[in-house]
ZAMARGU-4260 file (C-alpha; in steps of 0.2 Angstrom, whole numbers, plus 5000, padded with zeros to 4 digits):
<rodrens>
0) 5057/5009/4867 | 5068/4996/4860 | 5086/4996/4867 | 5092/5001/4886 | 5111/5005/4889
5) 5115/5001/4906 | 5132/5008/4912 | 5140/4998/4925 | 5156/4997/4936 | 5153/4980/4944
10) 5150/4987/4961 | 5136/4982/4971 | 5124/4997/4967 | 5128/4994/4948 | 5123/4977/4948
15) 5107/4981/4958 | 5104/4995/4944 | 5108/4982/4931 | 5095/4970/4939 | 5082/4983/4939
20) 5086/4987/4920 | 5084/4970/4916 | 5065/4970/4924 | 5061/4985/4916 | 5067/4979/4898
25) 5056/4964/4901 | 5041/4975/4906 | 5044/4985/4890 | 5050/4973/4879 | 5067/4981/4875
30) 5084/4973/4873 | 5099/4979/4883 | 5118/4984/4881 | 5128/4982/4896 | 5143/4996/4895
35) 5159/4996/4905 | 5172/5009/4904 | 5190/5003/4909 | 5198/5019/4918 | 5217/5018/4916
40) 5229/5028/4927 | 5234/5038/4911 | 5217/5045/4911 | 5216/5050/4928 | 5219/5068/4934
45) 5237/5071/4940 | 5243/5057/4929 | 5246/5064/4914 | 5265/5059/4913 | 5260/5040/4917
50) 5262/5028/4901 | 5250/5013/4903 | 5257/4997/4895 | 5248/4990/4882 | 5248/4972/4888
55) 5241/4980/4905 | 5227/4987/4896 | 5222/4972/4886 | 5222/4962/4903 | 5211/4976/4910
60) 5199/4974/4895 | 5198/4956/4896 | 5194/4956/4913 | 5181/4969/4910 | 5173/4957/4896
65) 5174/4943/4908 | 5164/4952/4922 | 5151/4957/4909 | 5148/4941/4903 | 5146/4935/4920
70) 5133/4949/4923 | 5124/4945/4908 | 5123/4927/4914 | 5117/4931/4930 | 5103/4943/4923
75) 5098/4930/4911 | 5094/4916/4924 | 5078/4907/4922 | 5064/4915/4932 | 5047/4910/4936
80) 5034/4917/4925 | 5043/4918/4908 | 5038/4931/4897 | 5048/4941/4885 | 5067/4939/4887
85) 5078/4954/4882 | 5093/4951/4871 | 5109/4956/4880 | 5125/4962/4872 | 5141/4969/4880
90) 5152/4983/4876 | 5168/4989/4885 | 5183/5003/4880 | 5196/5011/4889 | 5191/5030/4894
95) 5179/5041/4903 | 5163/5034/4907 | 5153/5048/4899 | 5163/5048/4884 | 5161/5029/4881
100) 5143/5029/4884 | 5139/5045/4873 | 5151/5038/4859 | 5141/5022/4858 | 5124/5032/4859
105) 5129/5043/4845 | 5133/5028/4833 | 5119/5016/4838 | 5101/5016/4842 | 5099/5019/4860
110) 5083/5024/4868 | 5087/5026/4886 | 5104/5026/4897 | 5102/5018/4914 | 5115/5019/4929
115) 5116/5016/4948 | 5119/5029/4961 | 5130/5029/4975 | 5119/5036/4990 | 5105/5034/5001
120) 5088/5041/4992 | 5085/5058/4984 | 5095/5066/4998 | 5111/5060/4990 | 5107/5055/4972
125) 5116/5069/4963 | 5132/5067/4974 | 5141/5055/4966 | 5153/5062/4951 | 5147/5049/4938
130) 5128/5054/4941 | 5133/5072/4939 | 5143/5071/4924 | 5131/5059/4916 | 5117/5071/4919
135) 5127/5085/4911 | 5133/5074/4895 | 5119/5062/4890 | 5109/5066/4875 | 5097/5052/4878
140) 5083/5051/4894 | 5094/5045/4908 | 5087/5033/4922 | 5095/5034/4939 | 5092/5020/4951
145) 5097/5022/4969 | 5103/5007/4980 | 5085/5009/4989 | 5075/5007/4974 | 5065/4991/4972
150) 5057/4986/4955 | 5038/4987/4953 | 5028/4989/4939 | 5028/5008/4934 | 5010/5013/4935
155) 5011/5031/4939 | 5025/5043/4934 | 5026/5060/4941 | 5032/5073/4929 | 5039/5089/4936
160) 5033/5102/4926 | 5042/5119/4925 | 5030/5132/4918 | 5045/5145/4918 | 5049/5134/4902
165) 5034/5127/4896 | 5040/5124/4879 | 5055/5113/4884 | 5042/5104/4897 | 5030/5101/4882
170) 5044/5093/4871 | 5050/5082/4885 | 5032/5077/4891 | 5028/5072/4872 | 5044/5061/4872
175) 5038/5054/4888 | 5021/5048/4883 | 5027/5034/4872 | 5036/5026/4886 | 5021/5029/4897
180) 5009/5021/4884 | 5019/5005/4883 | 5019/5004/4902 | 5001/5008/4903 | 5006/5022/4916
185) 4998/5037/4921 | 5008/5053/4920 | 5004/5065/4935 | 5009/5083/4929 | 5017/5090/4946
190) 5020/5109/4948 | 5027/5115/4965 | 5024/5133/4968 | 5036/5141/4981 | 5025/5155/4984
195) 5006/5157/4991 | 4994/5159/4977 | 4998/5156/4960 | 4998/5172/4950 | 4984/5176/4937
200) 4999/5175/4923 | 5005/5159/4928 | 4987/5151/4930 | 4984/5157/4911 | 5001/5148/4907
205) 4996/5132/4915 | 4979/5132/4907 | 4986/5135/4890 | 4998/5120/4893 | 4984/5109/4899
210) 4974/5113/4884 | 4988/5110/4871 | 4992/5093/4880 | 4973/5089/4879 | 4973/5093/4860
215) 4989/5085/4855 | 4994/5072/4866 | 4981/5058/4861 | 4983/5051/4879 | 4970/5051/4892
220) 4980/5046/4906 | 4987/5063/4910 | 4982/5073/4925 | 4988/5089/4934 | 4992/5092/4952
225) 4999/5107/4961 | 5009/5107/4976 | 5013/5122/4987 | 5029/5121/4997 | 5043/5133/5000
230) 5056/5121/4993 | 5054/5113/4976 | 5065/5098/4981 | 5054/5096/4997 | 5038/5097/4987
235) 5043/5084/4976 | 5048/5072/4990 | 5032/5074/4996 | 5023/5070/4980 | 5034/5055/4978
240) 5031/5049/4996 | 5013/5052/4997 | 5006/5052/4979 | 5009/5033/4975 | 5022/5038/4962
245) 5032/5025/4955 | 5045/5035/4945 | 5049/5054/4946 | 5055/5062/4929 | 5064/5079/4927
250) 5071/5090/4913 | 5088/5096/4915 | 5093/5113/4907 | 5104/5127/4913 | 5096/5135/4928
255) 5084/5121/4931 | 5081/5112/4948 | 5093/5098/4943 | 5106/5110/4937 | 5105/5120/4953
260) 5108/5105/4964 | 5122/5098/4953 | 5131/5116/4956 | 5125/5117/4975 | 5137/5111/4989
265) 5121/5109/5000 | 5112/5096/4989 | 5114/5084/5005 | 5102/5095/5014 | 5088/5090/5002
270) 5072/5085/5012 | 5065/5068/5010 | 5072/5052/5002 | 5069/5045/4984 | 5068/5028/4983
275) 5059/5026/4966 | 5069/5029/4949 | 5073/5047/4944 | 5072/5049/4924 | 5081/5065/4918
280) 5077/5071/4900 | 5090/5082/4892 | 5083/5099/4887 | 5084/5102/4868 | 5098/5112/4863
</rodrens>
């Protein structure tokens, strides 16, 4: 892990996420890019006939640059303990957040995108349009930070394994392992099964998965835990609350748990709260 891109709109939640990202960058010895997308009326829905004056756009960009520089200075304030100090650069352009972020990611070496959410805990983390759009668009791991998230060293990471798609889960797990190694963190492979007994066929799939992990992962801090719950989201909430978990990792693919939540109008009914970071891996196309 070398560079984190932190998307910000200068809101209180975004500033909180940037502070979290700075602490994380110090822990993993990564540099930071602070990114702001300047959204002008001509780019908003229902405003296609509006012509935004170039002078006003330049004023907006200058204002954005000023706020990014201020945020950079705030993050770089000396703190007790010293240690690694991330190098911070800034970038801003006019346009849609997802386009700006993905355009920069495509042309630069970015290892992870981080952004804040607008909502309380797990029950609302997918309600914000920016969160939804970034989950759909990102080609890099995306870390979502809620206002309730407080920084603490990441020592146990819960990975929500989907054994209906073991190949995709395996690929994402192997991408997660270098990050976990840098942190010295355990990975808890978590399987939420919604029925009663796990079928013999599923047991074989899980056993094969764990055998392959053991043979290829070259990382001893990987464990497995199965949780029975009639709702996947409730089971994940339970493991996060009671399993001493510092971060939840999920894979986003068509028809996955996250995909269903994004498309659902009932995501606010999710059980529990998630006040730890959510790291979303995009499934390989």
